[in-house]
MMTF fields as JSON, N, C-alpha, C and O atoms, coordinates in Angstrom:
{
  "mmtfVersion": "1.0.0",
  "mmtfProducer": "UNKNOWN",
  "numBonds": 499,
  "numAtoms": 500,
  "numGroups": 125,
  "numChains": 1,
  "numModels": 1,
  "chainsPerModel": [1],
  "groupsPerChain": [125],
  "chainIdList": ["A"],
  "bondAtomList": [4, 2, 8, 6, 12, 10, 16, 14, 20, 18, 24, 22, 28, 26, 32, 30, 36, 34, 40, 38, 44, 42, 48, 46, 52, 50, 56, 54, 60, 58, 64, 62, 68, 66, 72, 70, 76, 74, 80, 78, 84, 82, 88, 86, 92, 90, 96, 94, 100, 98, 104, 102, 108, 106, 112, 110, 116, 114, 120, 118, 124, 122, 128, 126, 132, 130, 136, 134, 140, 138, 144, 142, 148, 146, 152, 150, 156, 154, 160, 158, 164, 162, 168, 166, 172, 170, 176, 174, 180, 178, 184, 182, 188, 186, 192, 190, 196, 194, 200, 198, 204, 202, 208, 206, 212, 210, 216, 214, 220, 218, 224, 222, 228, 226, 232, 230, 236, 234, 240, 238, 244, 242, 248, 246, 252, 250, 256, 254, 260, 258, 264, 262, 268, 266, 272, 270, 276, 274, 280, 278, 284, 282, 288, 286, 292, 290, 296, 294, 300, 298, 304, 302, 308, 306, 312, 310, 316, 314, 320, 318, 324, 322, 328, 326, 332, 330, 336, 334, 340, 338, 344, 342, 348, 346, 352, 350, 356, 354, 360, 358, 364, 362, 368, 366, 372, 370, 376, 374, 380, 378, 384, 382, 388, 386, 392, 390, 396, 394, 400, 398, 404, 402, 408, 406, 412, 410, 416, 414, 420, 418, 424, 422, 428, 426, 432, 430, 436, 434, 440, 438, 444, 442, 448, 446, 452, 450, 456, 454, 460, 458, 464, 462, 468, 466, 472, 470, 476, 474, 480, 478, 484, 482, 488, 486, 492, 490, 496, 494],
  "bondOrderList": [1, 1, 1, 1, 1, 1, 1, 1, 1, 1, 1, 1, 1, 1, 1, 1, 1, 1, 1, 1, 1, 1, 1, 1, 1, 1, 1, 1, 1, 1, 1, 1, 1, 1, 1, 1, 1, 1, 1, 1, 1, 1, 1, 1, 1, 1, 1, 1, 1, 1, 1, 1, 1, 1, 1, 1, 1, 1, 1, 1, 1, 1, 1, 1, 1, 1, 1, 1, 1, 1, 1, 1, 1, 1, 1, 1, 1, 1, 1, 1, 1, 1, 1, 1, 1, 1, 1, 1, 1, 1, 1, 1, 1, 1, 1, 1, 1, 1, 1, 1, 1, 1, 1, 1, 1, 1, 1, 1, 1, 1, 1, 1, 1, 1, 1, 1, 1, 1, 1, 1, 1, 1, 1, 1],
  "groupList": [{"groupName": "MET", "atomNameList": ["N", "CA", "C", "O"], "elementList": ["N", "C", "C", "O"], "formalChargeList": [0, 0, 0, 0], "bondAtomList": [1, 0, 2, 1, 3, 2], "bondOrderList": [1, 1, 2], "singleLetterCode": "M", "chemCompType": "L-PEPTIDE LINKING"}, {"groupName": "PRO", "atomNameList": ["N", "CA", "C", "O"], "elementList": ["N", "C", "C", "O"], "formalChargeList": [0, 0, 0, 0], "bondAtomList": [1, 0, 2, 1, 3, 2], "bondOrderList": [1, 1, 2], "singleLetterCode": "P", "chemCompType": "L-PEPTIDE LINKING"}, {"groupName": "TYR", "atomNameList": ["N", "CA", "C", "O"], "elementList": ["N", "C", "C", "O"], "formalChargeList": [0, 0, 0, 0], "bondAtomList": [1, 0, 2, 1, 3, 2], "bondOrderList": [1, 1, 2], "singleLetterCode": "Y", "chemCompType": "L-PEPTIDE LINKING"}, {"groupName": "LEU", "atomNameList": ["N", "CA", "C", "O"], "elementList": ["N", "C", "C", "O"], "formalChargeList": [0, 0, 0, 0], "bondAtomList": [1, 0, 2, 1, 3, 2], "bondOrderList": [1, 1, 2], "singleLetterCode": "L", "chemCompType": "L-PEPTIDE LINKING"}, {"groupName": "LYS", "atomNameList": ["N", "CA", "C", "O"], "elementList": ["N", "C", "C", "O"], "formalChargeList": [0, 0, 0, 0], "bondAtomList": [1, 0, 2, 1, 3, 2], "bondOrderList": [1, 1, 2], "singleLetterCode": "K", "chemCompType": "L-PEPTIDE LINKING"}, {"groupName": "THR", "atomNameList": ["N", "CA", "C", "O"], "elementList": ["N", "C", "C", "O"], "formalChargeList": [0, 0, 0, 0], "bondAtomList": [1, 0, 2, 1, 3, 2], "bondOrderList": [1, 1, 2], "singleLetterCode": "T", "chemCompType": "L-PEPTIDE LINKING"}, {"groupName": "GLU", "atomNameList": ["N", "CA", "C", "O"], "elementList": ["N", "C", "C", "O"], "formalChargeList": [0, 0, 0, 0], "bondAtomList": [1, 0, 2, 1, 3, 2], "bondOrderList": [1, 1, 2], "singleLetterCode": "E", "chemCompType": "L-PEPTIDE LINKING"}, {"groupName": "GLY", "atomNameList": ["N", "CA", "C", "O"], "elementList": ["N", "C", "C", "O"], "formalChargeList": [0, 0, 0, 0], "bondAtomList": [1, 0, 2, 1, 3, 2], "bondOrderList": [1, 1, 2], "singleLetterCode": "G", "chemCompType": "PEPTIDE LINKING"}, {"groupName": "SER", "atomNameList": ["N", "CA", "C", "O"], "elementList": ["N", "C", "C", "O"], "formalChargeList": [0, 0, 0, 0], "bondAtomList": [1, 0, 2, 1, 3, 2], "bondOrderList": [1, 1, 2], "singleLetterCode": "S", "chemCompType": "L-PEPTIDE LINKING"}, {"groupName": "VAL", "atomNameList": ["N", "CA", "C", "O"], "elementList": ["N", "C", "C", "O"], "formalChargeList": [0, 0, 0, 0], "bondAtomList": [1, 0, 2, 1, 3, 2], "bondOrderList": [1, 1, 2], "singleLetterCode": "V", "chemCompType": "L-PEPTIDE LINKING"}, {"groupName": "ASP", "atomNameList": ["N", "CA", "C", "O"], "elementList": ["N", "C", "C", "O"], "formalChargeList": [0, 0, 0, 0], "bondAtomList": [1, 0, 2, 1, 3, 2], "bondOrderList": [1, 1, 2], "singleLetterCode": "D", "chemCompType": "L-PEPTIDE LINKING"}, {"groupName": "ARG", "atomNameList": ["N", "CA", "C", "O"], "elementList": ["N", "C", "C", "O"], "formalChargeList": [0, 0, 0, 0], "bondAtomList": [1, 0, 2, 1, 3, 2], "bondOrderList": [1, 1, 2], "singleLetterCode": "R", "chemCompType": "L-PEPTIDE LINKING"}, {"groupName": "GLN", "atomNameList": ["N", "CA", "C", "O"], "elementList": ["N", "C", "C", "O"], "formalChargeList": [0, 0, 0, 0], "bondAtomList": [1, 0, 2, 1, 3, 2], "bondOrderList": [1, 1, 2], "singleLetterCode": "Q", "chemCompType": "L-PEPTIDE LINKING"}, {"groupName": "TRP", "atomNameList": ["N", "CA", "C", "O"], "elementList": ["N", "C", "C", "O"], "formalChargeList": [0, 0, 0, 0], "bondAtomList": [1, 0, 2, 1, 3, 2], "bondOrderList": [1, 1, 2], "singleLetterCode": "W", "chemCompType": "L-PEPTIDE LINKING"}, {"groupName": "ASN", "atomNameList": ["N", "CA", "C", "O"], "elementList": ["N", "C", "C", "O"], "formalChargeList": [0, 0, 0, 0], "bondAtomList": [1, 0, 2, 1, 3, 2], "bondOrderList": [1, 1, 2], "singleLetterCode": "N", "chemCompType": "L-PEPTIDE LINKING"}, {"groupName": "ALA", "atomNameList": ["N", "CA", "C", "O"], "elementList": ["N", "C", "C", "O"], "formalChargeList": [0, 0, 0, 0], "bondAtomList": [1, 0, 2, 1, 3, 2], "bondOrderList": [1, 1, 2], "singleLetterCode": "A", "chemCompType": "L-PEPTIDE LINKING"}, {"groupName": "ILE", "atomNameList": ["N", "CA", "C", "O"], "elementList": ["N", "C", "C", "O"], "formalChargeList": [0, 0, 0, 0], "bondAtomList": [1, 0, 2, 1, 3, 2], "bondOrderList": [1, 1, 2], "singleLetterCode": "I", "chemCompType": "L-PEPTIDE LINKING"}, {"groupName": "HIS", "atomNameList": ["N", "CA", "C", "O"], "elementList": ["N", "C", "C", "O"], "formalChargeList": [0, 0, 0, 0], "bondAtomList": [1, 0, 2, 1, 3, 2], "bondOrderList": [1, 1, 2], "singleLetterCode": "H", "chemCompType": "L-PEPTIDE LINKING"}, {"groupName": "PHE", "atomNameList": ["N", "CA", "C", "O"], "elementList": ["N", "C", "C", "O"], "formalChargeList": [0, 0, 0, 0], "bondAtomList": [1, 0, 2, 1, 3, 2], "bondOrderList": [1, 1, 2], "singleLetterCode": "F", "chemCompType": "L-PEPTIDE LINKING"}],
  "groupTypeList": [0, 1, 2, 3, 3, 4, 5, 6, 1, 7, 5, 2, 8, 9, 10, 10, 3, 6, 11, 6, 7, 6, 5, 12, 13, 10, 7, 9, 8, 14, 1, 9, 15, 9, 11, 14, 3, 15, 7, 0, 12, 11, 7, 6, 0, 3, 9, 16, 2, 17, 5, 7, 10, 6, 4, 11, 5, 9, 7, 3, 15, 4, 9, 9, 12, 9, 14, 15, 8, 10, 1, 4, 12, 1, 12, 9, 11, 16, 4, 18, 9, 4, 4, 5, 4, 5, 1, 11, 5, 3, 7, 6, 16, 4, 15, 14, 11, 16, 18, 15, 10, 8, 3, 3, 9, 11, 12, 7, 11, 3, 8, 9, 9, 1, 3, 5, 6, 15, 12, 2, 15, 13, 3, 15, 6],
  "groupIdList": [1, 2, 3, 4, 5, 6, 7, 8, 9, 10, 11, 12, 13, 14, 15, 16, 17, 18, 19, 20, 21, 22, 23, 24, 25, 26, 27, 28, 29, 30, 31, 32, 33, 34, 35, 36, 37, 38, 39, 40, 41, 42, 43, 44, 45, 46, 47, 48, 49, 50, 51, 52, 53, 54, 55, 56, 57, 58, 59, 60, 61, 62, 63, 64, 65, 66, 67, 68, 69, 70, 71, 72, 73, 74, 75, 76, 77, 78, 79, 80, 81, 82, 83, 84, 85, 86, 87, 88, 89, 90, 91, 92, 93, 94, 95, 96, 97, 98, 99, 100, 101, 102, 103, 104, 105, 106, 107, 108, 109, 110, 111, 112, 113, 114, 115, 116, 117, 118, 119, 120, 121, 122, 123, 124, 125],
  "secStructList": [7, 7, 3, 3, 3, 3, 3, 7, 6, 6, 6, 1, 7, 2, 2, 2, 2, 2, 2, 2, 1, 3, 3, 3, 3, 7, 7, 7, 7, 1, 2, 2, 2, 2, 2, 2, 2, 2, 6, 7, 7, 6, 6, 7, 3, 3, 3, 3, 3, 3, 7, 6, 6, 6, 7, 3, 3, 3, 3, 3, 3, 3, 3, 3, 3, 3, 3, 7, 1, 1, 6, 6, 1, 7, 3, 3, 3, 3, 3, 3, 3, 3, 3, 7, 1, 1, 7, 7, 5, 2, 2, 2, 2, 2, 2, 1, 4, 4, 4, 6, 6, 7, 2, 2, 2, 2, 1, 6, 6, 7, 1, 3, 3, 3, 7, 7, 2, 2, 2, 2, 2, 2, 2, 2, 7],
  "xCoordList": [12.02, 11.599, 10.322, 9.383, 10.274, 9.029, 8.027, 8.395, 6.767, 5.688, 4.749, 4.709, 4.002, 2.926, 1.617, 1.479, 0.658, -0.655, -1.691, -1.79, -2.453, -3.502, -4.831, -5.134, -5.617, -6.94, -7.869, -7.452, -9.105, -10.139, -10.555, -11.044, -10.377, -10.652, -12.092, -12.336, -13.045, -14.429, -14.668, -15.643, -13.77, -13.866, -13.067, -13.583, -11.8, -10.927, -9.848, -9.023, -9.856, -8.93, -7.828, -7.863, -6.863, -5.801, -6.385, -5.854, -7.466, -8.135, -8.714, -8.67, -9.257, -9.761, -8.619, -8.757, -7.502, -6.344, -5.824, -5.487, -5.761, -5.294, -6.219, -5.747, -7.514, -8.495, -8.402, -8.465, -8.253, -8.196, -6.823, -6.716, -5.787, -4.426, -3.789, -2.655, -4.516, -4.044, -5.214, -6.377, -4.879, -5.906, -5.289, -4.079, -6.145, -5.756, -5.905, -6.981, -4.853, -4.937, -5.436, -4.754, -6.631, -7.207, -7.945, -7.829, -8.692, -9.412, -8.547, -8.942, -7.38, -6.447, -6.722, -6.748, -6.928, -7.253, -6.287, -6.137, -5.635, -4.702, -3.565, -2.978, -3.244, -2.222, -0.853, -0.166, -0.451, 0.842, 0.779, 1.721, -0.323, -0.489, -0.535, 0.044, -1.217, -1.279, 0.112, 0.481, 0.883, 2.263, 3.101, 3.898, 2.923, 3.651, 3.249, 4.099, 1.955, 1.46, 2.052, 2.485, 2.067, 2.599, 4.093, 4.612, 4.787, 6.231, 6.652, 7.845, 5.697, 6.025, 6.618, 6.357, 7.422, 8.053, 7.695, 7.495, 7.621, 7.356, 8.381, 9.576, 7.904, 8.788, 8.96, 9.479, 8.532, 8.692, 7.759, 6.657, 8.228, 7.475, 6.572, 6.868, 5.468, 4.438, 4.036, 4.006, 3.73, 3.143, 1.686, 1.385, 0.78, -0.646, -0.994, -0.657, -1.674, -1.999, -3.503, -4.09, -4.125, -5.554, -5.769, -5.176, -6.62, -6.984, -8.197, -8.468, -8.918, -10.128, -9.813, -8.908, -10.538, -10.341, -9.048, -8.53, -8.523, -7.322, -6.032, -5.271, -5.781, -4.556, -3.309, -2.571, -3.095, -1.934, -1.584, -2.416, -0.329, 0.097, -0.472, -0.566, -0.847, -1.49, -0.934, -1.151, -0.225, 0.254, 1.286, 1.596, 1.809, 2.8, 2.301, 1.627, 2.642, 2.265, 3.429, 4.436, 3.267, 4.319, 3.672, 2.595, 4.329, 3.859, 4.15, 5.289, 3.101, 3.303, 3.174, 3.673, 2.506, 2.36, 2.04, 1.262, 2.65, 2.384, 2.142, 2.919, 1.049, 0.781, 0.526, -0.559, 1.531, 1.414, 1.286, 1.67, 0.744, 0.597, -0.351, -0.223, -1.296, -2.136, -1.71, -2.151, -0.856, -0.31, -1.361, -1.09, -2.554, -3.613, -4.383, -5.061, -4.272, -4.935, -4.036, -4.361, -2.908, -2.027, -2.713, -3.496, -2.404, -2.965, -1.863, -0.909, -2.013, -1.008, -1.672, -2.657, -1.112, -1.618, -0.675, 0.545, -1.264, -0.449, -0.825, -1.929, 0.112, -0.068, 0.161, 1.121, -0.713, -0.578, 0.696, 1.006, 1.438, 2.623, 2.34, 2.409, 2.019, 1.704, 1.179, 1.32, 0.578, 0.179, 1.408, 2.285, 1.471, 2.626, 2.537, 1.456, 3.69, 3.75, 3.574, 2.952, 4.136, 4.099, 3.429, 4.108, 2.109, 1.45, 1.983, 2.147, 2.248, 2.758, 1.649, 1.065, 1.365, 0.318, 0.853, 2.064, -0.066, 0.332, 1.142, 2.112, 0.762, 1.517, 2.95, 3.868, 3.156, 4.512, 5.31, 6.499, 4.644, 5.309, 5.754, 6.895, 4.853, 5.189, 6.293, 7.061, 6.385, 7.397, 8.775, 9.777, 8.832, 10.105, 10.812, 10.25, 12.046, 12.835, 12.979, 13.082, 12.986, 13.214, 12.064, 12.183, 10.949, 9.803, 9.675, 8.691, 10.641, 10.56, 10.294, 9.522, 10.914, 10.748, 9.81, 9.692, 9.151, 8.31, 7.0, 6.411, 6.559, 5.252, 4.135, 3.039, 4.417, 3.437, 3.044, 1.89, 4.004, 3.767, 3.41, 2.537, 4.085, 3.879, 2.596, 2.001, 2.167, 0.931, 0.05, -0.059, -0.568, -1.301, -2.4, -2.747, -2.957, -4.066, -3.59, -4.405, -2.291, -1.742, -1.888, -1.443, -2.5, -2.824, -1.76, -1.827, -0.787, 0.326, 1.598, 1.858, 2.395, 3.539, 4.826, 4.901, 5.853, 7.132, 7.799, 7.653, 8.53, 9.255, 10.731, 11.101, 11.568, 12.981, 13.115, 12.187, 14.26, 14.495, 14.436, 13.915, 14.976, 14.957, 13.524, 13.165, 12.716, 11.315, 10.576, 9.83, 10.797, 10.148, 10.573, 9.729, 11.858, 12.362, 11.716, 11.337, 11.588, 10.978, 9.494, 8.998, 8.791, 7.355, 7.093, 6.057, 8.006, 7.808, 8.207, 7.976, 8.791, 9.229, 8.126, 8.329],
  "yCoordList": [-7.587, -7.78, -6.969, -7.073, -6.182, -5.474, -6.411, -7.456, -6.012, -6.795, -5.866, -4.661, -6.447, -5.754, -6.398, -7.621, -5.562, -6.029, -5.564, -4.373, -6.503, -6.164, -6.014, -6.751, -5.037, -4.828, -4.28, -3.515, -4.672, -4.146, -2.797, -2.754, -1.686, -0.371, -0.178, 0.626, -0.886, -0.783, -1.458, -1.16, -2.374, -3.084, -2.373, -2.096, -2.082, -1.357, -0.684, -1.35, 0.646, 1.403, 2.061, 2.068, 2.607, 3.354, 4.577, 5.013, 5.135, 6.256, 5.814, 6.565, 4.596, 4.048, 3.905, 4.273, 3.374, 3.192, 4.543, 4.698, 5.518, 6.85, 7.446, 7.996, 7.341, 7.888, 7.196, 7.854, 5.861, 5.104, 5.163, 5.025, 5.364, 5.415, 4.043, 3.837, 3.104, 1.723, 0.78, 1.154, -0.458, -1.484, -2.864, -3.049, -3.811, -5.228, -5.714, -5.577, -6.278, -6.775, -8.207, -9.092, -8.432, -9.774, -10.076, -9.336, -11.149, -11.552, -12.302, -12.484, -12.735, -13.469, -14.955, -15.466, -15.662, -17.084, -17.998, -19.166, -17.486, -18.305, -18.759, -17.927, -20.06, -20.559, -19.885, -19.653, -19.571, -18.899, -17.474, -17.012, -16.776, -15.415, -15.401, -14.515, -16.373, -16.476, -16.705, -16.095, -17.566, -17.824, -16.547, -16.26, -15.778, -14.515, -13.533, -12.843, -13.472, -12.588, -12.988, -12.134, -14.282, -14.785, -14.533, -14.445, -14.417, -14.199, -12.751, -12.459, -11.85, -10.429, -10.138, -10.836, -9.086, -8.657, -7.193, -6.412, -6.848, -5.453, -4.533, -4.828, -3.429, -2.441, -2.606, -1.709, -3.741, -3.947, -3.021, -2.7, -2.603, -1.678, -2.439, -3.561, -1.795, -2.402, -1.444, -0.227, -2.016, -1.265, -1.69, -2.883, -0.716, -1.004, -0.892, 0.091, -1.917, -2.028, -2.214, -3.107, -1.355, -1.505, -2.434, -2.253, -3.426, -4.355, -3.8, -2.601, -4.661, -4.237, -3.392, -3.722, -2.315, -1.458, -0.647, -0.229, -0.421, 0.422, -0.306, 0.169, -1.444, -2.223, -1.34, -1.213, -0.724, 0.147, 0.286, 0.073, 0.648, 0.925, 2.277, 3.194, 2.398, 3.633, 4.195, 5.368, 3.384, 3.897, 3.014, 1.914, 3.536, 2.82, 2.702, 3.593, 1.595, 1.341, 0.631, 0.305, 0.402, -0.233, -1.229, -0.972, -2.363, -3.37, -2.854, -2.52, -2.794, -2.332, -3.455, -3.335, -4.544, -5.661, -6.936, -6.922, -8.042, -9.346, -10.36, -10.475, -11.091, -12.214, -13.41, -13.55, -14.267, -15.443, -16.718, -17.795, -16.598, -17.789, -18.808, -20.01, -18.323, -19.212, -19.019, -18.07, -19.906, -19.713, -19.731, -19.289, -20.241, -20.254, -18.934, -18.633, -18.154, -16.852, -15.848, -15.398, -15.498, -14.529, -13.17, -12.778, -12.475, -11.145, -10.118, -10.049, -9.323, -8.323, -6.949, -6.705, -6.074, -4.698, -3.813, -3.889, -2.961, -2.093, -0.63, -0.32, 0.255, 1.688, 2.416, 2.131, 3.342, 4.172, 5.002, 5.546, 5.096, 5.951, 7.138, 8.292, 6.85, 7.928, 7.33, 6.134, 8.176, 7.766, 7.857, 8.689, 7.0, 7.026, 8.229, 8.59, 8.846, 9.982, 9.515, 10.191, 8.343, 7.796, 6.43, 5.416, 6.387, 5.075, 4.253, 4.772, 2.991, 2.094, 1.142, 0.452, 1.111, 0.228, -1.186, -1.41, -2.135, -3.523, -3.659, -4.417, -2.941, -2.979, -2.512, -3.12, -1.444, -0.943, -1.96, -2.175, -2.571, -3.57, -4.759, -5.209, -5.259, -6.409, -6.084, -6.968, -4.837, -4.432, -4.224, -4.167, -4.111, -3.86, -5.189, -6.08, -5.298, -6.537, -7.017, -8.218, -6.082, -6.501, -7.344, -7.944, -7.388, -8.195, -9.51, -10.229, -9.828, -11.024, -12.304, -13.153, -12.453, -13.658, -13.452, -14.331, -12.316, -11.98, -12.763, -13.012, -13.146, -13.779, -12.82, -13.249, -11.546, -10.544, -10.739, -10.527, -11.143, -11.378, -12.84, -13.134, -13.753, -15.188, -15.747, -16.672, -15.2, -15.639, -14.415, -13.906, -13.957, -12.697, -12.555, -11.434, -13.655, -13.57, -13.594, -13.544, -13.669, -13.711, -12.335, -11.334, -12.278, -10.993, -10.431, -9.261, -11.246, -10.796, -11.303, -12.506, -10.366, -10.74, -10.159, -8.953, -11.003, -10.464, -9.689, -10.029, -8.648, -7.838, -7.815, -7.959, -7.635, -7.381, -5.906, -5.123, -5.535, -4.126, -3.256, -2.142, -3.769, -3.015, -2.821, -1.741, -3.861, -3.755, -2.732, -1.894, -2.815, -1.874, -0.452, 0.441, -0.231, 1.127, 1.708, 2.879, 0.905, 1.386, 1.686, 2.702, 0.821, 1.027, 2.19, 2.848, 2.451, 3.473, 4.866, 5.836, 4.993, 6.313, 7.328, 8.479],
  "zCoordList": [2.138, 0.764, 0.539, 1.328, -0.502, -0.823, -1.51, -2.047, -1.475, -2.094, -2.849, -2.604, -3.764, -4.453, -4.008, -4.026, -3.609, -3.176, -4.19, -4.487, -4.714, -5.674, -4.946, -4.008, -5.404, -4.845, -5.917, -6.787, -5.845, -6.737, -6.155, -5.027, -6.89, -6.316, -5.853, -4.954, -6.435, -5.99, -4.651, -3.962, -4.284, -3.013, -1.924, -0.842, -2.226, -1.3, -2.121, -2.745, -2.118, -2.961, -2.143, -0.912, -2.844, -2.17, -1.468, -0.447, -2.001, -1.325, 0.016, 0.991, 0.069, 1.332, 2.336, 3.502, 1.878, 2.756, 3.242, 4.415, 2.338, 2.738, 3.8, 4.796, 3.595, 4.534, 5.902, 6.94, 5.896, 7.154, 7.819, 9.038, 7.033, 7.576, 7.702, 7.272, 8.291, 8.454, 8.218, 8.371, 7.84, 7.689, 7.839, 7.709, 8.111, 8.104, 6.669, 6.088, 6.083, 4.708, 4.759, 5.274, 4.221, 4.275, 2.978, 2.001, 2.974, 1.779, 0.783, -0.369, 1.21, 0.347, 0.497, 1.616, -0.62, -0.519, -1.281, -0.923, -2.32, -3.075, -2.147, -1.455, -2.116, -1.187, -1.35, -0.355, -2.568, -2.782, -2.243, -1.598, -2.503, -2.001, -0.473, 0.155, 0.124, 1.588, 2.149, 3.153, 1.524, 1.963, 1.869, 2.763, 0.786, 0.636, 1.734, 2.297, 2.036, 3.088, 4.439, 5.212, 4.712, 5.986, 6.119, 7.232, 4.993, 5.009, 5.183, 5.278, 5.227, 5.37, 6.743, 7.724, 6.775, 8.014, 8.278, 7.347, 9.522, 9.91, 9.239, 9.222, 8.694, 8.069, 6.574, 5.909, 6.032, 4.593, 3.817, 4.264, 2.65, 1.814, 0.849, 0.437, 0.506, -0.331, -1.445, -1.261, -2.597, -3.697, -3.786, -3.82, -3.824, -3.969, -5.453, -6.113, -5.962, -7.377, -7.522, -6.912, -8.343, -8.614, -9.801, -10.865, -9.604, -10.673, -11.415, -11.357, -12.103, -12.806, -14.02, -14.787, -14.206, -15.366, -15.302, -16.338, -14.098, -13.956, -14.32, -15.162, -13.7, -13.922, -13.87, -14.846, -12.681, -12.509, -11.034, -10.153, -10.793, -9.431, -9.013, -9.829, -7.757, -7.311, -6.003, -5.7, -5.23, -3.951, -3.288, -3.747, -2.189, -1.394, 0.037, 0.555, 0.656, 2.041, 2.723, 2.095, 4.01, 4.806, 5.759, 6.297, 5.967, 6.923, 8.335, 8.663, 9.167, 10.544, 11.572, 12.691, 11.193, 12.135, 11.37, 10.416, 11.801, 11.189, 12.295, 13.242, 12.151, 13.035, 12.122, 11.557, 11.984, 11.127, 11.952, 11.497, 13.172, 14.015, 13.383, 13.615, 12.589, 11.788, 10.34, 9.693, 9.814, 8.473, 7.357, 6.241, 7.658, 6.643, 6.603, 5.621, 7.673, 7.745, 8.466, 9.565, 7.848, 8.5, 8.609, 7.744, 9.676, 9.895, 9.698, 10.473, 8.649, 8.323, 8.335, 7.638, 9.137, 9.216, 8.416, 8.565, 7.555, 6.715, 6.953, 7.402, 6.643, 6.845, 5.526, 4.81, 5.212, 4.014, 4.12, 5.179, 2.999, 2.938, 2.013, 2.437, 0.747, -0.197, -1.49, -1.745, -2.29, -3.633, -4.524, -4.296, -5.541, -6.437, -7.368, -7.835, -7.631, -8.552, -9.99, -10.81, -10.277, -11.631, -11.598, -11.439, -11.744, -11.782, -12.959, -14.063, -12.718, -13.765, -14.178, -13.343, -15.467, -15.969, -16.112, -16.129, -16.215, -16.414, -17.696, -17.733, -18.742, -20.001, -19.824, -20.375, -19.066, -18.81, -17.985, -18.224, -17.026, -16.188, -17.037, -16.937, -17.866, -18.718, -19.71, -20.089, -20.134, -21.104, -20.479, -21.193, -19.166, -18.493, -18.198, -17.559, -18.674, -18.523, -17.086, -16.837, -16.14, -14.749, -14.204, -13.135, -14.939, -14.504, -15.282, -15.112, -16.117, -16.975, -16.179, -16.624, -15.024, -14.209, -13.025, -12.171, -12.967, -11.82, -11.825, -12.877, -10.63, -10.483, -10.896, -11.258, -10.837, -11.256, -12.715, -13.089, -13.53, -14.956, -15.215, -16.032, -14.52, -14.771, -14.159, -14.712, -13.03, -12.372, -12.154, -11.038, -13.213, -13.213, -12.183, -11.812, -11.711, -10.752, -9.295, -8.374, -9.093, -7.739, -7.079, -7.64, -5.907, -5.283, -4.341, -3.962, -3.962, -3.125, -3.786, -3.816, -4.318, -5.146, -4.567, -4.334, -4.326, -3.883, -5.024, -6.198, -4.648, -5.62, -5.269, -4.104, -6.27, -5.998, -5.632, -5.836, -5.097, -4.764, -6.02, -5.981, -7.143, -8.405, -8.898, -9.367, -8.793, -9.207, -8.335, -8.841, -7.023, -6.116, -6.443, -6.528, -6.626, -6.898, -8.149, -8.164, -9.193, -10.429, -10.233, -10.721, -9.53, -9.304, -8.35, -8.455, -7.428, -6.401, -6.866, -6.145, -8.033, -8.535, -8.485, -8.869]
}
């Protein structure tokens, strides 16, 4: 299952991930987001989304390692794949029917959001 990861670009941006190559994804505190993080599997694809003033998708990454032995603080390592060719704004996402039931739209503050394959394909274009 693909996921969308939200990040404040001033704190950690897609440029930071690209420069580092890999990182541990942490700082998640919402119980639903933590559960989503713990449910990730190695090899799953990720969409990186900048919050704040940008509110748009900016890149793609991949899960390279998951340690969910502590379900309250799962350790997920991700690897940069590429920047998106077509960044999708929050307005475009909300306007697209395939996101009507998505937690991305229904729970806007959720920082780790599962995506359907169709949602991922559209965001990854």
